[in-house]
TIZA-790673 format. One line per field, with one value per residue (C-alpha): x, y, z; residue in three letters. Coordinates in nm, 2 decimals. Example, Ala and Ser with C-alpha at 12.3 -4.5 7.8 and 13.67 -1.06 7.14 Angstrom:
BEGIN
u	(1.23 | 1.37)
v	(-0.45 | -0.11)
w	(0.78 | 0.71)
code	(ALA | SER)
//
This chain:
BEGIN
u	(1.31 | 1.03 | 0.70 | 0.41 | 0.11 | -0.16 | -0.39 | -0.75 | -1.02 | -1.35 | -1.43 | -1.72 | -1.78 | -2.03 | -2.04 | -2.23 | -1.96 | -1.63 | -1.89 | -1.62 | -1.32 | -0.98 | -0.70 | -0.35 | -0.21 | 0.13 | 0.34 | 0.64 | 0.86 | 1.18 | 1.43 | 1.79 | 2.13 | 2.08 | 1.74 | 1.83 | 1.71 | 1.62 | 1.34 | 1.20 | 1.23 | 0.98 | 0.78 | 0.72 | 0.62 | 0.41 | 0.25 | 0.23 | 0.02 | -0.22 | -0.57 | -0.65 | -0.78 | -0.43 | -0.22 | -0.13 | 0.22 | 0.10 | 0.53 | 0.84 | 0.95 | 1.36 | 1.58 | 1.91 | 1.95 | 1.82 | 2.18 | 2.24 | 1.94 | 1.94 | 1.91 | 1.60 | 1.47 | 1.45 | 1.39 | 1.03 | 0.98 | 0.88 | 0.51 | 0.49 | 0.50 | 0.15 | -0.09 | -0.10 | 0.09 | 0.08 | 0.28 | 0.29 | 0.57 | 0.67 | 0.92 | 1.22 | 1.17 | 1.19 | 1.53 | 1.75 | 1.56 | 1.26 | 1.38 | 1.60 | 1.30 | 1.10 | 1.37 | 1.46 | 1.04 | 0.98 | 0.63 | 0.54 | 0.26 | 0.39 | 0.07 | 0.19 | -0.10 | -0.22 | -0.48 | -0.56 | -0.93 | -0.85 | -1.12 | -1.37 | -1.64 | -1.69 | -1.69 | -1.42 | -1.25 | -1.12 | -0.76 | -0.62 | -0.24 | -0.10 | 0.27 | 0.40 | 0.39 | 0.77 | 0.81 | 0.87 | 1.18 | 1.27 | 1.18 | 0.94 | 0.53 | 0.25 | -0.04 | -0.34 | -0.52 | -0.54 | -0.54 | -0.90 | -1.07 | -0.95 | -1.09 | -1.39 | -1.49 | -1.85 | -1.65 | -1.68 | -1.29 | -0.99 | -0.76 | -0.37 | -0.18 | 0.16 | 0.06 | -0.21 | -0.29 | -0.42 | -0.77 | -0.89 | -0.80 | -1.10 | -1.35 | -1.38 | -1.42 | -1.60 | -1.35 | -1.56 | -1.20 | -0.80 | -0.51 | -0.15 | 0.08 | 0.33 | 0.27 | 0.47 | 0.16 | 0.37 | 0.64 | 0.76 | 0.45 | 0.46 | 0.57 | 0.27 | 0.13 | 0.39 | 0.28 | -0.05 | 0.01 | 0.10 | -0.09 | -0.56 | -0.53 | -0.21 | -0.33 | -0.64 | -1.01 | -1.17 | -1.52 | -1.59 | -1.93 | -1.90 | -1.50 | -1.37 | -1.03 | -0.75 | -0.38 | -0.13 | 0.09 | 0.35 | 0.56 | 0.94 | 1.15 | 1.33 | 1.59 | 1.56 | 1.47 | 1.23 | 0.87 | 0.69 | 0.27 | 0.30 | 0.27 | 0.39 | 0.11 | 0.06 | -0.34 | -0.56 | -0.90 | -1.24 | -1.47 | -1.88 | -2.07 | -2.28 | -2.59 | -2.56 | -2.75)
v	(1.21 | 1.48 | 1.49 | 1.56 | 1.69 | 1.45 | 1.41 | 1.23 | 1.10 | 0.93 | 0.68 | 0.52 | 0.11 | -0.15 | -0.31 | -0.11 | -0.36 | -0.08 | 0.18 | 0.53 | 0.23 | 0.44 | 0.31 | 0.50 | 0.43 | 0.46 | 0.28 | 0.36 | 0.47 | 0.39 | 0.39 | 0.40 | 0.55 | 0.86 | 0.88 | 1.08 | 0.94 | 1.27 | 1.25 | 0.91 | 0.97 | 1.29 | 1.07 | 0.81 | 1.15 | 1.22 | 0.89 | 0.83 | 1.12 | 0.98 | 0.84 | 0.51 | 0.18 | 0.04 | 0.04 | -0.07 | 0.00 | -0.10 | -0.16 | -0.06 | -0.02 | 0.01 | 0.03 | -0.08 | -0.40 | -0.35 | -0.36 | -0.07 | 0.11 | -0.10 | 0.18 | 0.38 | 0.03 | -0.02 | 0.33 | 0.29 | -0.07 | 0.10 | 0.18 | -0.15 | -0.17 | 0.09 | -0.02 | -0.32 | -0.23 | -0.48 | -0.49 | -0.65 | -0.67 | -0.38 | -0.50 | -0.30 | -0.47 | -0.77 | -0.69 | -0.55 | -0.90 | -0.99 | -1.17 | -0.94 | -0.62 | -0.91 | -0.93 | -0.59 | -0.43 | -0.80 | -0.58 | -0.59 | -0.83 | -0.89 | -1.07 | -1.15 | -1.49 | -1.43 | -1.30 | -1.12 | -1.13 | -0.74 | -0.69 | -0.36 | -0.29 | -0.69 | -0.80 | -0.87 | -0.74 | -0.94 | -0.78 | -0.99 | -0.91 | -1.07 | -1.04 | -0.83 | -0.93 | -0.90 | -1.23 | -1.45 | -1.36 | -1.40 | -1.73 | -1.61 | -1.79 | -1.52 | -1.69 | -1.64 | -1.86 | -1.88 | -1.52 | -1.54 | -1.78 | -1.58 | -1.25 | -1.53 | -1.37 | -1.39 | -1.08 | -0.70 | -0.79 | -0.46 | -0.65 | -0.49 | -0.45 | -0.34 | -0.27 | -0.13 | -0.41 | -0.59 | -0.42 | -0.74 | -0.93 | -0.75 | -0.72 | -1.14 | -1.14 | -0.91 | -0.70 | -0.41 | -0.19 | -0.22 | 0.00 | -0.01 | 0.23 | 0.15 | 0.44 | 0.78 | 0.96 | 0.96 | 1.19 | 1.39 | 1.51 | 1.44 | 1.12 | 0.99 | 0.93 | 0.66 | 0.54 | 0.50 | 0.29 | 0.07 | 0.03 | 0.14 | 0.44 | 0.69 | 0.82 | 0.91 | 0.72 | 0.56 | 0.31 | 0.06 | -0.16 | -0.22 | -0.21 | 0.12 | 0.20 | 0.36 | 0.46 | 0.65 | 0.82 | 0.79 | 0.94 | 0.85 | 0.92 | 0.70 | 0.71 | 1.13 | 1.27 | 1.56 | 1.55 | 1.77 | 1.80 | 1.44 | 1.60 | 1.28 | 1.20 | 0.97 | 0.94 | 0.87 | 0.70 | 0.66 | 0.46 | 0.51 | 0.24 | 0.35 | 0.11 | 0.39 | 0.74)
w	(0.15 | 0.17 | 0.36 | 0.19 | 0.35 | 0.45 | 0.20 | 0.38 | 0.15 | 0.23 | 0.03 | -0.05 | -0.04 | -0.04 | 0.31 | 0.63 | 0.84 | 0.66 | 0.80 | 1.01 | 0.85 | 0.89 | 0.71 | 0.66 | 0.32 | 0.23 | -0.10 | -0.24 | 0.01 | -0.16 | 0.13 | 0.02 | 0.13 | 0.08 | 0.27 | 0.56 | 0.92 | 1.02 | 0.74 | 0.83 | 1.19 | 1.07 | 0.91 | 1.23 | 1.44 | 1.18 | 1.17 | 1.50 | 1.55 | 1.32 | 1.46 | 1.20 | 1.33 | 1.06 | 0.85 | 0.47 | 0.27 | -0.12 | -0.21 | -0.28 | 0.07 | 0.01 | -0.27 | -0.18 | 0.02 | 0.38 | 0.55 | 0.42 | 0.61 | 0.79 | 1.09 | 0.94 | 0.87 | 1.24 | 1.28 | 1.01 | 1.21 | 1.51 | 1.40 | 1.42 | 1.82 | 1.82 | 1.52 | 1.27 | 0.95 | 0.70 | 0.36 | 0.05 | -0.20 | -0.49 | -0.75 | -0.55 | -0.28 | -0.42 | -0.57 | -0.29 | -0.14 | 0.03 | 0.30 | 0.46 | 0.46 | 0.61 | 0.84 | 1.05 | 1.00 | 1.21 | 1.37 | 1.02 | 0.85 | 0.46 | 0.37 | -0.04 | -0.12 | 0.19 | 0.43 | 0.78 | 0.96 | 1.11 | 1.40 | 1.44 | 1.61 | 1.67 | 1.33 | 1.10 | 0.85 | 0.56 | 0.39 | 0.14 | -0.06 | -0.37 | -0.42 | -0.69 | -1.09 | -1.06 | -0.86 | -1.09 | -1.20 | -0.83 | -0.81 | -0.58 | -0.64 | -0.67 | -0.66 | -0.82 | -0.76 | -0.38 | -0.42 | -0.57 | -0.33 | -0.03 | -0.13 | -0.19 | 0.09 | 0.36 | 0.49 | 0.41 | 0.20 | 0.10 | -0.11 | -0.16 | -0.42 | -0.59 | -0.87 | -1.01 | -1.33 | -1.02 | -0.97 | -1.22 | -0.92 | -0.69 | -0.99 | -1.07 | -0.63 | -0.39 | -0.28 | -0.16 | -0.15 | -0.35 | -0.25 | -0.45 | -0.61 | -0.83 | -1.02 | -0.77 | -1.03 | -1.33 | -1.13 | -1.37 | -1.60 | -1.91 | -1.81 | -1.63 | -2.02 | -2.05 | -1.76 | -1.85 | -2.19 | -1.92 | -1.65 | -1.63 | -1.37 | -1.21 | -0.92 | -0.74 | -0.68 | -0.85 | -0.87 | -1.10 | -1.05 | -0.65 | -0.59 | -0.48 | -0.62 | -0.47 | -0.61 | -0.41 | -0.56 | -0.31 | -0.03 | -0.23 | -0.57 | -0.87 | -1.10 | -1.00 | -0.64 | -0.85 | -0.87 | -1.13 | -1.15 | -0.85 | -0.57 | -0.31 | -0.07 | 0.25 | 0.16 | 0.57 | 0.40 | 0.62 | 0.43 | 0.43 | 0.35 | 0.05 | 0.27 | 0.57 | 0.56)
code	(UNK | UNK | UNK | UNK | UNK | UNK | UNK | UNK | UNK | UNK | UNK | UNK | UNK | UNK | UNK | UNK | UNK | UNK | UNK | UNK | UNK | UNK | UNK | UNK | UNK | UNK | UNK | UNK | UNK | UNK | UNK | UNK | UNK | UNK | UNK | UNK | UNK | UNK | UNK | UNK | UNK | UNK | UNK | UNK | UNK | UNK | UNK | UNK | UNK | UNK | UNK | UNK | UNK | UNK | UNK | UNK | UNK | UNK | UNK | UNK | UNK | UNK | UNK | UNK | UNK | UNK | UNK | UNK | UNK | UNK | UNK | UNK | UNK | UNK | UNK | UNK | UNK | UNK | UNK | UNK | UNK | UNK | UNK | UNK | UNK | UNK | UNK | UNK | UNK | UNK | UNK | UNK | UNK | UNK | UNK | UNK | UNK | UNK | UNK | UNK | UNK | UNK | UNK | UNK | UNK | UNK | UNK | UNK | UNK | UNK | UNK | UNK | UNK | UNK | UNK | UNK | UNK | UNK | UNK | UNK | UNK | UNK | UNK | UNK | UNK | UNK | UNK | UNK | UNK | UNK | UNK | UNK | UNK | UNK | UNK | UNK | UNK | UNK | UNK | UNK | UNK | UNK | UNK | UNK | UNK | UNK | UNK | UNK | UNK | UNK | UNK | UNK | UNK | UNK | UNK | UNK | UNK | UNK | UNK | UNK | UNK | UNK | UNK | UNK | UNK | UNK | UNK | UNK | UNK | UNK | UNK | UNK | UNK | UNK | UNK | UNK | UNK | UNK | UNK | UNK | UNK | UNK | UNK | UNK | UNK | UNK | UNK | UNK | UNK | UNK | UNK | UNK | UNK | UNK | UNK | UNK | UNK | UNK | UNK | UNK | UNK | UNK | UNK | UNK | UNK | UNK | UNK | UNK | UNK | UNK | UNK | UNK | UNK | UNK | UNK | UNK | UNK | UNK | UNK | UNK | UNK | UNK | UNK | UNK | UNK | UNK | UNK | UNK | UNK | UNK | UNK | UNK | UNK | UNK | UNK | UNK | UNK | UNK | UNK | UNK | UNK | UNK | UNK | UNK | UNK)
//
């Protein structure tokens, strides 16, 4: 895993209670046997020196069975001792074993088909997650009805999913910010054109109606250990309310 530079991004959201909130967003780490322990320790060191309110990881943390990389996952797990860390399943997490991943990331909070109320400036923020769209192939329930109900909240709401396709659930509700990954930004140009046949967004920040959408290009690689015109990223999102002058 080659560590990228930190991207700092200002995001306009449609709720004044989210003003100034800082979210650290990671996705698609794809940690496997070949991932060096040094790179994981360096990543953890970088993240622990950043100022943010909480961390979200939008799936595909692992790319092999968790037991083979338990030392690396234990190092990553230490992030949960200092700040709240939330994650949802990606298709690779499901394939290689979500239960084992949960075991080694016991300081993290899994948000598959559930929510968590976060305290921020004496207010509540509704953080909602959903399991990956591949869940049905692993006999795991993906509860869109429950998630849709959780998304329609009186609190400002942030929604995390693995795939950009789930933006449609965000738009049907009162979601202020939708975060996802999965695409790797195409990983190797011009493969992104192929990805766009299946996903509504490739990477970056988008706005539709009152919902801000951010698609991470992720940290790790899949298939080939190489990226071209789709640099890996760690993103620090600072939210700015449209209604605050």
